[in-house]
MDAnalysis code that builds the backbone (N, CA, C; Angstrom):
import MDAnalysis as mda
import numpy as np

u = mda.Universe.empty(720, n_residues=240, atom_resindex=np.repeat(np.arange(240), 3), trajectory=True)
u.add_TopologyAttr("name", ["N", "CA", "C"] * 240)
u.add_TopologyAttr("resid", np.arange(1, 241))
u.add_TopologyAttr("resname", ["UNK", "UNK", "UNK", "UNK", "UNK", "UNK", "UNK", "UNK", "UNK", "UNK", "UNK", "UNK", "UNK", "UNK", "UNK", "UNK", "UNK", "UNK", "UNK", "UNK", "UNK", "UNK", "UNK", "UNK", "UNK", "UNK", "UNK", "UNK", "UNK", "UNK", "UNK", "UNK", "UNK", "UNK", "UNK", "UNK", "UNK", "UNK", "UNK", "UNK", "UNK", "UNK", "UNK", "UNK", "UNK", "UNK", "UNK", "UNK", "UNK", "UNK", "UNK", "UNK", "UNK", "UNK", "UNK", "UNK", "UNK", "UNK", "UNK", "UNK", "UNK", "UNK", "UNK", "UNK", "UNK", "UNK", "UNK", "UNK", "UNK", "UNK", "UNK", "UNK", "UNK", "UNK", "UNK", "UNK", "UNK", "UNK", "UNK", "UNK", "UNK", "UNK", "UNK", "UNK", "UNK", "UNK", "UNK", "UNK", "UNK", "UNK", "UNK", "UNK", "UNK", "UNK", "UNK", "UNK", "UNK", "UNK", "UNK", "UNK", "UNK", "UNK", "UNK", "UNK", "UNK", "UNK", "UNK", "UNK", "UNK", "UNK", "UNK", "UNK", "UNK", "UNK", "UNK", "UNK", "UNK", "UNK", "UNK", "UNK", "UNK", "UNK", "UNK", "UNK", "UNK", "UNK", "UNK", "UNK", "UNK", "UNK", "UNK", "UNK", "UNK", "UNK", "UNK", "UNK", "UNK", "UNK", "UNK", "UNK", "UNK", "UNK", "UNK", "UNK", "UNK", "UNK", "UNK", "UNK", "UNK", "UNK", "UNK", "UNK", "UNK", "UNK", "UNK", "UNK", "UNK", "UNK", "UNK", "UNK", "UNK", "UNK", "UNK", "UNK", "UNK", "UNK", "UNK", "UNK", "UNK", "UNK", "UNK", "UNK", "UNK", "UNK", "UNK", "UNK", "UNK", "UNK", "UNK", "UNK", "UNK", "UNK", "UNK", "UNK", "UNK", "UNK", "UNK", "UNK", "UNK", "UNK", "UNK", "UNK", "UNK", "UNK", "UNK", "UNK", "UNK", "UNK", "UNK", "UNK", "UNK", "UNK", "UNK", "UNK", "UNK", "UNK", "UNK", "UNK", "UNK", "UNK", "UNK", "UNK", "UNK", "UNK", "UNK", "UNK", "UNK", "UNK", "UNK", "UNK", "UNK", "UNK", "UNK", "UNK", "UNK", "UNK", "UNK", "UNK", "UNK", "UNK", "UNK", "UNK", "UNK", "UNK", "UNK", "UNK", "UNK", "UNK", "UNK", "UNK"])
u.atoms.positions = np.array([
    [56.162, 29.412, -66.732],
    [56.274, 28.705, -65.655],
    [56.196, 29.615, -64.136],
    [57.020, 30.730, -64.571],
    [57.200, 31.629, -63.524],
    [55.875, 32.041, -62.716],
    [54.818, 32.486, -63.754],
    [53.863, 32.692, -63.313],
    [52.654, 31.814, -62.739],
    [52.986, 30.224, -62.640],
    [52.515, 29.158, -62.138],
    [52.995, 29.282, -60.589],
    [54.369, 29.415, -60.742],
    [55.142, 29.240, -59.460],
    [54.501, 30.461, -58.578],
    [54.828, 31.611, -59.104],
    [54.276, 32.532, -58.519],
    [52.620, 32.453, -57.650],
    [51.861, 32.269, -58.361],
    [50.556, 31.968, -58.062],
    [50.404, 30.736, -57.018],
    [50.861, 29.910, -56.881],
    [51.130, 28.667, -56.041],
    [51.959, 29.091, -54.873],
    [52.682, 29.996, -54.924],
    [53.375, 30.499, -53.500],
    [52.301, 31.334, -53.047],
    [51.502, 32.389, -53.862],
    [50.816, 33.252, -53.016],
    [49.516, 32.302, -52.590],
    [49.366, 31.288, -53.037],
    [48.356, 30.431, -52.322],
    [48.817, 29.754, -51.109],
    [50.189, 30.269, -50.633],
    [50.768, 29.374, -49.383],
    [51.516, 28.072, -49.773],
    [52.009, 27.307, -51.244],
    [52.696, 26.551, -51.087],
    [54.096, 26.777, -50.748],
    [54.834, 25.901, -50.241],
    [56.063, 25.904, -49.956],
    [56.985, 25.730, -51.233],
    [58.538, 26.244, -51.425],
    [59.026, 26.023, -52.611],
    [59.016, 24.643, -53.081],
    [59.168, 23.539, -52.210],
    [59.368, 22.100, -52.068],
    [58.049, 21.600, -52.768],
    [57.010, 22.307, -52.097],
    [55.505, 21.713, -52.531],
    [55.327, 21.853, -53.911],
    [55.806, 23.345, -54.249],
    [55.715, 23.489, -55.488],
    [56.357, 22.879, -56.634],
    [57.611, 22.653, -56.465],
    [58.337, 21.498, -57.108],
    [57.925, 19.999, -57.341],
    [57.412, 19.495, -56.250],
    [57.004, 18.298, -56.517],
    [55.500, 18.380, -57.007],
    [54.766, 19.040, -56.798],
    [53.266, 19.120, -57.436],
    [53.820, 19.350, -58.972],
    [54.457, 19.940, -59.469],
    [54.709, 20.502, -60.671],
    [55.204, 19.635, -61.655],
    [56.309, 18.596, -60.808],
    [56.684, 17.648, -61.123],
    [55.821, 16.546, -61.676],
    [54.920, 16.200, -60.553],
    [53.704, 15.043, -60.742],
    [52.865, 15.486, -61.860],
    [52.519, 17.086, -61.920],
    [51.601, 17.546, -62.903],
    [52.267, 17.284, -64.319],
    [53.326, 17.530, -64.481],
    [54.173, 17.439, -65.524],
    [54.753, 16.292, -66.270],
    [54.768, 15.404, -65.164],
    [55.456, 13.725, -65.722],
    [54.594, 12.603, -65.542],
    [53.292, 13.090, -64.916],
    [52.454, 12.010, -64.687],
    [52.894, 11.028, -63.325],
    [52.342, 9.984, -63.360],
    [52.579, 9.041, -62.125],
    [53.987, 8.688, -62.054],
    [54.308, 8.488, -60.967],
    [55.856, 8.680, -60.629],
    [56.357, 8.100, -59.173],
    [57.459, 7.168, -59.453],
    [58.009, 6.793, -57.812],
    [58.390, 7.985, -57.179],
    [58.952, 7.617, -55.997],
    [59.376, 8.950, -55.425],
    [60.626, 9.302, -55.696],
    [61.560, 8.384, -56.137],
    [62.615, 8.565, -56.292],
    [62.940, 9.247, -57.502],
    [61.865, 9.097, -58.571],
    [61.750, 9.913, -59.765],
    [61.314, 11.114, -59.417],
    [60.468, 11.267, -58.585],
    [59.777, 12.616, -58.193],
    [61.040, 13.596, -57.667],
    [62.061, 13.277, -56.857],
    [62.744, 13.612, -56.319],
    [63.824, 14.279, -57.180],
    [63.949, 13.272, -58.366],
    [65.341, 13.776, -59.351],
    [64.699, 14.864, -60.353],
    [63.303, 14.624, -60.304],
    [62.627, 15.908, -61.458],
    [62.535, 17.304, -60.256],
    [62.328, 16.738, -59.488],
    [62.160, 18.293, -58.679],
    [63.362, 18.666, -58.023],
    [64.549, 17.897, -58.132],
    [66.144, 18.347, -57.545],
    [66.007, 18.767, -55.933],
    [65.345, 17.990, -55.368],
    [65.304, 17.824, -53.988],
    [65.607, 16.545, -53.370],
    [66.176, 16.457, -52.204],
    [66.738, 15.080, -51.784],
    [65.531, 14.426, -51.453],
    [65.824, 12.899, -51.494],
    [64.857, 12.238, -50.942],
    [63.937, 12.044, -49.862],
    [64.582, 12.586, -48.863],
    [63.957, 12.883, -47.504],
    [62.958, 14.164, -47.478],
    [63.532, 14.946, -48.203],
    [62.575, 16.240, -48.100],
    [61.540, 16.046, -49.270],
    [61.845, 15.202, -50.366],
    [60.396, 14.818, -50.991],
    [59.399, 13.785, -50.482],
    [60.006, 13.112, -49.643],
    [58.754, 12.353, -49.435],
    [57.871, 12.963, -48.077],
    [58.912, 14.110, -47.327],
    [58.066, 14.786, -46.567],
    [56.668, 15.737, -47.059],
    [57.457, 16.414, -48.334],
    [56.468, 17.276, -49.312],
    [55.487, 16.222, -49.891],
    [55.835, 14.926, -50.208],
    [54.811, 14.205, -50.862],
    [53.560, 13.637, -49.767],
    [53.931, 13.894, -48.400],
    [53.175, 13.495, -47.461],
    [52.294, 14.980, -47.329],
    [52.749, 15.896, -47.299],
    [52.252, 17.530, -47.205],
    [50.921, 17.501, -48.007],
    [51.430, 17.246, -49.327],
    [50.337, 17.188, -50.393],
    [49.248, 16.291, -50.374],
    [49.429, 15.358, -50.015],
    [48.556, 14.036, -49.779],
    [47.575, 14.541, -48.783],
    [48.099, 15.003, -47.791],
    [47.254, 15.754, -46.794],
    [46.362, 16.815, -46.979],
    [46.605, 17.642, -48.004],
    [46.025, 18.524, -48.544],
    [45.329, 18.257, -49.926],
    [45.107, 16.836, -50.161],
    [44.334, 16.328, -51.002],
    [44.564, 16.452, -52.360],
    [45.850, 16.987, -52.904],
    [46.515, 17.451, -54.148],
    [47.213, 16.115, -54.709],
    [47.680, 15.435, -53.898],
    [48.421, 14.095, -54.433],
    [47.900, 12.876, -53.688],
    [47.932, 11.984, -54.509],
    [47.264, 10.463, -54.367],
    [48.538, 9.329, -54.664],
    [48.350, 8.261, -54.103],
    [49.105, 7.160, -54.639],
    [48.541, 5.962, -54.676],
    [49.298, 5.047, -55.332],
    [48.713, 3.577, -55.509],
    [49.840, 2.562, -55.411],
    [49.817, 1.408, -54.289],
    [50.620, 0.630, -54.454],
    [50.733, -0.657, -55.281],
    [51.816, -0.649, -56.186],
    [52.098, -1.998, -57.040],
    [53.047, -2.647, -56.460],
    [52.701, -3.876, -55.606],
    [53.449, -4.561, -55.056],
    [54.182, -4.052, -53.802],
    [55.255, -3.676, -53.693],
    [55.888, -2.795, -52.440],
    [56.433, -1.323, -52.742],
    [55.909, -0.943, -54.131],
    [56.199, 0.531, -54.642],
    [55.213, 1.021, -54.891],
    [55.235, 2.426, -54.002],
    [54.268, 3.389, -54.221],
    [54.411, 4.250, -55.522],
    [53.645, 4.545, -56.242],
    [53.351, 5.317, -57.748],
    [52.558, 6.481, -57.274],
    [52.946, 7.798, -57.364],
    [52.399, 9.126, -56.577],
    [51.685, 9.597, -58.121],
    [50.600, 10.481, -57.909],
    [50.116, 10.996, -58.776],
    [49.466, 12.489, -58.426],
    [49.591, 13.547, -59.196],
    [48.882, 14.747, -58.642],
    [47.152, 14.666, -59.167],
    [46.391, 15.301, -58.264],
    [45.048, 15.201, -58.198],
    [44.475, 15.918, -59.462],
    [45.071, 16.399, -60.280],
    [45.089, 17.255, -61.294],
    [44.580, 18.847, -61.121],
    [44.625, 19.871, -62.242],
    [44.689, 21.021, -61.499],
    [43.348, 21.818, -60.767],
    [42.440, 21.058, -61.341],
    [41.093, 21.661, -60.760],
    [40.557, 21.464, -59.683],
    [41.366, 20.231, -58.926],
    [41.505, 20.518, -57.390],
    [42.016, 21.303, -56.825],
    [42.925, 22.070, -57.401],
    [43.430, 23.164, -56.667],
    [42.226, 24.211, -56.053],
    [41.319, 24.558, -57.299],
    [40.193, 25.101, -56.952],
    [39.307, 24.536, -55.898],
    [39.153, 23.431, -55.855],
    [38.443, 22.709, -54.779],
    [38.980, 22.785, -53.253],
    [40.334, 22.984, -53.452],
    [41.454, 22.936, -52.250],
    [41.205, 24.300, -51.813],
    [41.024, 25.553, -52.481],
    [40.725, 26.842, -52.010],
    [39.538, 27.029, -51.730],
    [38.467, 26.519, -52.322],
    [36.976, 26.961, -51.851],
    [36.847, 25.851, -50.379],
    [37.518, 25.030, -50.328],
    [37.701, 24.046, -48.910],
    [38.337, 25.150, -47.574],
    [39.222, 25.665, -48.164],
    [40.042, 26.444, -47.240],
    [38.906, 27.722, -46.765],
    [38.196, 28.431, -47.995],
    [37.330, 29.505, -47.902],
    [36.486, 29.108, -46.722],
    [35.746, 27.719, -46.842],
    [34.703, 27.491, -45.869],
    [35.166, 27.278, -44.572],
    [36.324, 26.836, -44.493],
    [36.987, 26.597, -43.073],
    [37.296, 28.005, -42.561],
    [37.481, 28.931, -43.346],
    [37.631, 30.473, -42.684],
    [36.347, 30.906, -42.488],
    [35.259, 30.757, -43.481],
    [33.912, 31.558, -43.124],
    [33.408, 30.703, -41.632],
    [33.720, 29.418, -41.466],
    [33.243, 29.107, -39.905],
    [33.815, 29.749, -38.912],
    [34.982, 30.061, -38.962],
    [35.699, 30.758, -37.871],
    [35.662, 32.336, -37.866],
    [34.957, 32.873, -38.796],
    [34.943, 34.297, -38.875],
    [33.926, 34.848, -37.648],
    [33.038, 34.384, -37.514],
    [32.379, 35.107, -36.432],
    [33.004, 35.285, -35.009],
    [33.692, 34.111, -34.488],
    [34.415, 34.240, -33.230],
    [35.602, 35.146, -33.336],
    [36.211, 34.883, -34.917],
    [37.484, 35.942, -34.848],
    [36.981, 37.225, -34.833],
    [35.751, 37.884, -35.518],
    [35.211, 39.075, -35.398],
    [34.952, 39.529, -34.013],
    [34.306, 38.869, -33.321],
    [33.782, 38.992, -31.909],
    [34.979, 39.429, -31.169],
    [36.262, 38.545, -31.188],
    [37.484, 38.366, -30.344],
    [38.120, 40.168, -30.799],
    [38.018, 40.026, -32.254],
    [38.440, 41.600, -32.754],
    [37.792, 42.737, -31.936],
    [36.577, 42.651, -32.112],
    [35.881, 43.806, -31.464],
    [35.908, 43.958, -29.848],
    [35.951, 42.683, -29.304],
    [36.324, 42.720, -27.733],
    [37.518, 43.764, -27.362],
    [38.597, 43.469, -28.372],
    [39.785, 44.180, -27.800],
    [40.231, 45.299, -28.818],
    [39.397, 45.632, -29.680],
    [39.196, 46.895, -30.234],
    [39.660, 48.228, -29.642],
    [40.797, 49.026, -29.881],
    [40.555, 50.576, -29.286],
    [39.979, 51.374, -30.132],
    [39.411, 52.510, -29.559],
    [38.832, 53.677, -30.162],
    [39.370, 54.121, -31.476],
    [40.334, 54.268, -31.552],
    [41.307, 54.399, -32.788],
    [42.144, 53.745, -33.113],
    [42.462, 52.876, -34.594],
    [43.266, 52.382, -35.090],
    [43.974, 52.894, -36.348],
    [45.162, 52.814, -36.753],
    [45.950, 53.322, -37.628],
    [46.875, 51.913, -38.475],
    [46.418, 51.672, -39.914],
    [47.138, 50.723, -40.346],
    [47.783, 51.293, -41.532],
    [48.759, 50.670, -41.726],
    [49.961, 51.021, -42.787],
    [49.820, 50.019, -43.932],
    [50.062, 50.274, -45.269],
    [49.968, 49.246, -46.155],
    [51.012, 49.732, -47.428],
    [51.523, 48.871, -48.000],
    [52.933, 49.466, -48.930],
    [52.392, 48.272, -50.042],
    [52.795, 49.023, -51.391],
    [52.606, 48.179, -52.667],
    [51.436, 48.398, -53.254],
    [51.253, 47.439, -54.530],
    [49.886, 47.588, -54.989],
    [49.167, 46.643, -54.648],
    [49.588, 45.587, -53.769],
    [48.626, 44.500, -53.020],
    [47.857, 45.601, -51.965],
    [48.997, 46.338, -51.305],
    [48.688, 46.892, -50.221],
    [47.399, 48.167, -50.543],
    [47.639, 48.373, -51.631],
    [46.681, 49.529, -52.100],
    [45.377, 48.807, -52.392],
    [45.438, 47.534, -52.879],
    [44.145, 46.881, -53.294],
    [43.381, 46.570, -51.958],
    [43.891, 46.160, -50.971],
    [43.530, 45.762, -49.452],
    [42.868, 47.034, -49.059],
    [43.319, 48.291, -49.074],
    [42.454, 49.296, -48.884],
    [41.431, 49.801, -49.530],
    [41.460, 49.447, -50.786],
    [40.219, 49.660, -51.669],
    [39.041, 48.533, -51.251],
    [39.512, 47.389, -50.971],
    [38.678, 46.139, -50.792],
    [38.118, 46.639, -49.298],
    [38.689, 47.216, -48.449],
    [38.282, 47.788, -47.083],
    [37.219, 48.582, -47.551],
    [37.155, 49.564, -48.486],
    [36.207, 50.511, -48.885],
    [34.925, 49.461, -49.131],
    [34.835, 48.691, -49.883],
    [33.941, 47.805, -50.430],
    [33.395, 47.105, -49.192],
    [34.095, 46.465, -48.573],
    [33.578, 45.488, -47.317],
    [33.120, 46.235, -46.331],
    [33.223, 47.811, -46.431],
    [32.771, 48.481, -45.007],
    [31.113, 48.805, -45.146],
    [30.847, 48.286, -46.408],
    [29.294, 48.776, -46.664],
    [28.723, 49.755, -46.497],
    [29.644, 50.902, -46.534],
    [29.321, 52.215, -46.426],
    [28.333, 52.721, -47.208],
    [27.257, 53.902, -47.176],
    [26.383, 54.200, -48.367],
    [26.987, 55.021, -49.283],
    [28.337, 55.712, -48.935],
    [28.896, 56.620, -49.498],
    [30.429, 56.708, -49.188],
    [31.157, 56.957, -50.281],
    [32.620, 56.957, -50.134],
    [32.887, 58.517, -50.947],
    [33.646, 59.489, -50.012],
    [34.070, 60.874, -50.163],
    [35.468, 60.589, -50.714],
    [35.493, 61.468, -51.976],
    [37.102, 61.304, -52.570],
    [37.340, 62.557, -53.006],
    [38.696, 62.992, -52.649],
    [39.279, 63.940, -53.131],
    [41.079, 63.879, -53.463],
    [41.611, 64.672, -54.165],
    [42.931, 64.545, -54.352],
    [43.243, 63.319, -55.397],
    [42.427, 62.446, -55.955],
    [42.411, 61.612, -57.317],
    [42.978, 62.171, -58.322],
    [43.747, 61.498, -58.626],
    [44.400, 62.087, -60.112],
    [44.459, 60.845, -61.207],
    [43.548, 60.054, -61.029],
    [43.057, 58.656, -62.125],
    [44.521, 57.867, -62.052],
    [44.711, 57.662, -60.492],
    [46.310, 56.985, -60.484],
    [45.729, 55.470, -60.616],
    [44.473, 55.237, -59.784],
    [44.071, 53.724, -59.479],
    [43.803, 53.350, -61.330],
    [43.218, 53.920, -62.080],
    [43.017, 53.681, -63.357],
    [44.316, 53.267, -64.492],
    [45.150, 54.558, -63.922],
    [46.419, 54.112, -64.771],
    [47.265, 53.121, -64.261],
    [47.336, 52.966, -62.912],
    [48.481, 51.976, -62.455],
    [48.072, 50.525, -62.084],
    [46.589, 50.669, -62.192],
    [46.051, 49.302, -61.724],
    [45.037, 49.124, -62.754],
    [44.878, 49.175, -63.982],
    [43.390, 49.299, -64.548],
    [42.421, 48.125, -64.808],
    [43.009, 46.730, -64.540],
    [42.327, 45.729, -64.501],
    [41.476, 45.715, -62.978],
    [42.265, 46.024, -61.818],
    [41.452, 46.067, -60.567],
    [40.341, 46.931, -60.526],
    [40.874, 48.352, -61.275],
    [40.282, 49.515, -61.356],
    [38.606, 49.201, -61.684],
    [38.449, 48.466, -62.669],
    [37.369, 48.062, -63.077],
    [36.649, 47.091, -62.362],
    [37.288, 46.373, -61.577],
    [36.511, 45.386, -60.770],
    [35.876, 46.173, -59.351],
    [37.079, 47.058, -58.915],
    [36.494, 48.095, -58.078],
    [35.237, 48.878, -58.251],
    [35.197, 49.494, -59.385],
    [34.240, 50.027, -59.901],
    [32.885, 49.400, -60.035],
    [32.756, 48.072, -60.480],
    [31.938, 46.927, -60.335],
    [31.421, 46.813, -58.978],
    [32.340, 46.607, -58.051],
    [31.894, 46.233, -56.758],
    [30.976, 47.450, -56.131],
    [31.642, 48.365, -56.203],
    [31.019, 49.867, -55.866],
    [29.414, 49.948, -56.256],
    [29.390, 49.614, -57.837],
    [27.648, 49.378, -58.263],
    [27.040, 48.085, -57.538],
    [27.464, 47.235, -57.216],
    [26.957, 46.137, -56.734],
    [26.582, 46.387, -55.144],
    [27.502, 47.077, -54.642],
    [27.058, 47.377, -53.177],
    [26.267, 48.601, -53.278],
    [26.061, 49.290, -54.098],
    [25.011, 50.608, -54.098],
    [25.705, 51.706, -53.404],
    [26.947, 51.685, -53.826],
    [27.778, 52.681, -53.027],
    [28.168, 53.804, -53.570],
    [27.306, 55.230, -53.456],
    [27.567, 56.355, -53.938],
    [29.031, 56.830, -53.831],
    [29.516, 57.483, -54.666],
    [30.884, 58.103, -54.843],
    [30.821, 59.610, -55.087],
    [31.158, 60.408, -54.282],
    [31.290, 61.848, -54.669],
    [32.816, 62.124, -54.663],
    [33.249, 62.744, -55.575],
    [34.725, 63.329, -55.896],
    [35.208, 64.720, -56.151],
    [36.234, 65.256, -55.663],
    [36.499, 66.431, -55.898],
    [37.684, 66.145, -56.420],
    [38.052, 66.848, -58.123],
    [39.173, 66.412, -58.557],
    [39.641, 67.735, -59.209],
    [40.773, 67.669, -59.492],
    [41.395, 68.999, -60.688],
    [40.724, 68.828, -62.016],
    [40.258, 69.909, -62.411],
    [39.621, 70.453, -63.592],
    [40.317, 69.489, -64.692],
    [39.582, 68.589, -65.401],
    [39.870, 67.706, -66.300],
    [40.669, 66.353, -65.946],
    [40.585, 66.188, -64.518],
    [41.199, 64.954, -64.250],
    [40.163, 63.864, -63.748],
    [38.943, 64.029, -64.023],
    [37.999, 62.885, -63.772],
    [38.209, 61.725, -64.746],
    [38.015, 60.622, -64.283],
    [38.256, 59.365, -65.208],
    [36.926, 59.057, -65.864],
    [37.138, 57.968, -66.683],
    [35.983, 57.404, -67.531],
    [34.724, 57.150, -66.624],
    [34.952, 56.470, -65.400],
    [33.767, 56.032, -64.549],
    [33.419, 57.228, -63.482],
    [33.949, 58.237, -63.994],
    [33.055, 59.311, -62.878],
    [32.000, 59.869, -63.205],
    [31.163, 59.811, -62.531],
    [29.786, 60.154, -62.509],
    [29.582, 61.776, -62.521],
    [29.397, 62.401, -63.614],
    [29.563, 63.967, -63.842],
    [28.345, 64.543, -62.602],
    [27.518, 63.876, -62.226],
    [26.777, 64.841, -61.312],
    [27.017, 64.472, -59.734],
    [27.945, 63.610, -59.700],
    [28.785, 63.546, -58.414],
    [30.223, 63.790, -58.357],
    [30.494, 64.771, -59.041],
    [31.944, 65.120, -59.369],
    [31.879, 66.744, -59.728],
    [32.968, 67.427, -58.636],
    [33.145, 68.748, -58.891],
    [34.664, 69.210, -58.813],
    [34.980, 70.202, -59.057],
    [36.269, 70.420, -59.584],
    [36.769, 71.695, -58.926],
    [38.394, 71.741, -58.763],
    [38.997, 72.775, -58.221],
    [39.976, 73.013, -59.172],
    [40.887, 74.020, -59.015],
    [41.734, 74.738, -59.907],
    [42.598, 73.621, -60.575],
    [43.213, 73.655, -61.598],
    [44.391, 72.655, -62.217],
    [45.466, 72.987, -61.093],
    [45.841, 74.105, -60.591],
    [46.943, 73.982, -59.755],
    [46.946, 73.389, -58.498],
    [45.964, 72.985, -58.154],
    [45.522, 72.195, -57.040],
    [46.165, 70.725, -56.978],
    [47.385, 70.373, -56.982],
    [48.135, 69.151, -57.258],
    [48.156, 68.340, -55.853],
    [48.263, 67.029, -56.053],
    [48.653, 66.034, -54.749],
    [48.507, 64.602, -55.369],
    [49.605, 64.023, -54.674],
    [49.648, 62.877, -54.975],
    [48.890, 61.854, -54.229],
    [48.278, 62.479, -53.200],
    [47.617, 61.675, -52.085],
    [46.084, 61.573, -52.380],
    [45.746, 60.510, -52.428],
    [44.152, 60.485, -52.861],
    [43.532, 60.224, -51.304],
    [42.417, 60.691, -50.954],
    [41.661, 61.024, -49.805],
    [40.329, 60.335, -49.798],
    [40.201, 58.985, -49.081],
    [38.952, 58.406, -49.109],
    [38.172, 58.660, -47.575],
    [36.783, 58.815, -47.487],
    [36.318, 58.885, -46.264],
    [35.073, 58.098, -46.336],
    [35.020, 57.204, -45.420],
    [33.725, 56.240, -45.598],
    [33.668, 55.419, -44.242],
    [32.358, 55.400, -43.938],
    [32.129, 54.766, -42.727],
    [32.383, 55.544, -41.722],
    [33.661, 55.283, -40.965],
    [34.378, 55.975, -39.731],
    [35.460, 55.723, -40.035],
    [35.949, 55.648, -41.178],
    [37.518, 55.629, -41.504],
    [38.029, 56.473, -42.334],
    [39.299, 56.860, -42.474],
    [39.946, 57.683, -43.493],
    [41.075, 57.025, -44.330],
    [40.869, 56.825, -45.579],
    [41.935, 56.099, -46.427],
    [42.594, 57.166, -47.120],
    [44.089, 56.985, -47.037],
    [45.134, 57.893, -47.270],
    [45.848, 57.115, -48.301],
    [46.012, 57.446, -49.798],
    [46.789, 56.482, -50.722],
    [47.689, 57.673, -51.116],
    [48.963, 57.184, -51.043],
    [50.300, 58.131, -51.499],
    [50.843, 57.468, -52.706],
    [50.374, 57.885, -53.849],
    [50.766, 57.182, -55.315],
    [52.120, 57.504, -55.746],
    [53.268, 57.048, -54.817],
    [54.840, 57.139, -55.365],
    [54.921, 56.032, -55.982],
    [56.261, 56.066, -56.412],
    [56.711, 54.708, -57.200],
    [56.126, 53.648, -56.645],
    [56.679, 53.204, -55.422],
    [55.974, 52.152, -54.620],
    [54.729, 52.865, -53.637],
    [53.715, 52.526, -54.147],
    [52.768, 53.151, -53.110],
    [52.471, 52.764, -52.054],
    [51.807, 53.801, -51.061],
    [51.938, 53.520, -49.743],
    [50.506, 53.897, -49.308],
    [49.828, 53.197, -48.140],
    [48.629, 53.987, -47.844],
    [48.216, 53.585, -46.313],
    [47.394, 54.338, -45.987],
    [47.044, 54.678, -44.510],
    [45.650, 54.255, -44.421],
    [45.193, 53.690, -43.295],
    [43.655, 53.668, -42.732],
    [43.589, 53.937, -41.734],
    [43.040, 55.099, -41.290],
    [42.592, 55.853, -40.075],
    [41.137, 55.236, -39.476],
    [41.278, 54.465, -38.717],
    [39.805, 54.132, -38.207],
    [39.309, 54.791, -36.804],
    [38.743, 55.887, -37.014],
    [38.235, 56.657, -35.640],
    [37.307, 57.304, -36.169],
    [36.159, 57.552, -35.304],
    [35.042, 57.979, -35.813],
    [35.036, 59.592, -35.706],
    [35.822, 60.012, -34.850],
    [35.798, 61.610, -34.728],
    [36.839, 62.315, -35.845],
    [37.794, 61.320, -35.970],
    [38.499, 62.045, -37.354],
    [37.854, 61.866, -38.636],
    [37.006, 60.790, -38.709],
    [36.409, 60.666, -40.000],
    [35.211, 61.878, -39.940],
    [34.699, 62.169, -38.925],
    [33.648, 63.357, -38.734],
    [34.159, 64.492, -39.416],
    [35.519, 64.721, -38.827],
    [36.197, 66.077, -39.134],
    [36.378, 66.070, -40.504],
    [37.062, 65.158, -41.167],
    [37.352, 64.844, -42.520],
    [36.075, 65.237, -43.479],
    [35.170, 64.629, -42.991],
    [33.765, 64.717, -43.910],
    [33.419, 66.116, -43.836],
    [33.404, 66.619, -42.585],
    [33.070, 68.187, -42.669],
    [33.907, 68.912, -43.777],
    [35.422, 68.809, -43.628],
    [36.012, 69.470, -44.344],
    [35.762, 69.058, -46.175],
    [35.464, 67.831, -46.257],
    [34.981, 67.614, -47.748],
    [33.921, 68.317, -48.020],
    [32.901, 68.262, -47.146],
    [31.545, 69.224, -47.397],
    [31.675, 70.364, -47.746],
    [32.601, 71.025, -47.169],
    [32.977, 72.672, -47.039],
    [33.892, 72.739, -48.562],
    [34.438, 71.849, -49.112],
    [35.138, 71.814, -50.489],
    [34.045, 71.602, -51.228],
    [33.405, 70.757, -51.288],
    [32.424, 70.186, -52.057],
    [31.351, 71.686, -52.263],
    [30.783, 72.375, -51.303],
    [30.152, 73.284, -51.663],
    [30.860, 74.550, -52.336],
    [32.151, 74.700, -52.299],
    [32.794, 75.873, -52.794],
    [33.444, 75.199, -53.991],
    [33.496, 74.125, -54.834],
    [33.912, 73.549, -55.524],
    [33.346, 73.890, -56.861],
    [33.674, 73.672, -58.036],
    [32.832, 74.092, -59.283],
    [32.201, 72.795, -59.853],
    [30.726, 72.870, -60.336],
    [30.147, 72.045, -61.122],
    [30.534, 72.039, -62.348],
    [30.381, 70.787, -63.082],
    [30.669, 70.902, -64.692],
    [29.484, 71.724, -65.281],
    [30.434, 72.438, -66.367],
    [29.459, 73.567, -66.877],
    [28.801, 72.573, -68.305],
])
């Protein structure tokens, strides 16, 4: 149950919406009074929540006499609800993107925290559509801390035909590393910070207990980091 509630909360449902939706989903067609008791919320809040769920298309009702019987639209309707939201967002993306570019400064720094924040950083690498991602300082943390997402990320890299060149400590390459695109430095070069250089951005991920990350969007800075990377690449060891 905790997993279901957590997912619904992440989808933007309020606590009362979650309680009412699950009450109807679990107990079937019910009058508002019964829903209120099952969900353990007052009747006024229950009516307001039912109205909200009806507007979302996730709850419907039939009138029998003067009494309304409410019922959930079924779990699969959640997928349709998300798809409808996605379509709405797609419609406004061009306008939002144009407004974003109009106010964009020459350099931006964005800070992210936690595993979700790290995921956002790696998705930014994918969405950049860059031809290449240059990586150094990796200790296979993504594979160890977020194994399921790491597989997804690698798949997305391949789908987008994005080349990855990486410089790692000896024997620290992961299972998905391409030997032809990997070079090595001494085992003594230890760093909890993984640096990614792509497009006109630099992404730094600090793999502490609660990881943190920074995306620096600056063409001059990215060019400088790329130059440093190429210097290290030339002097790093190839696999024997």
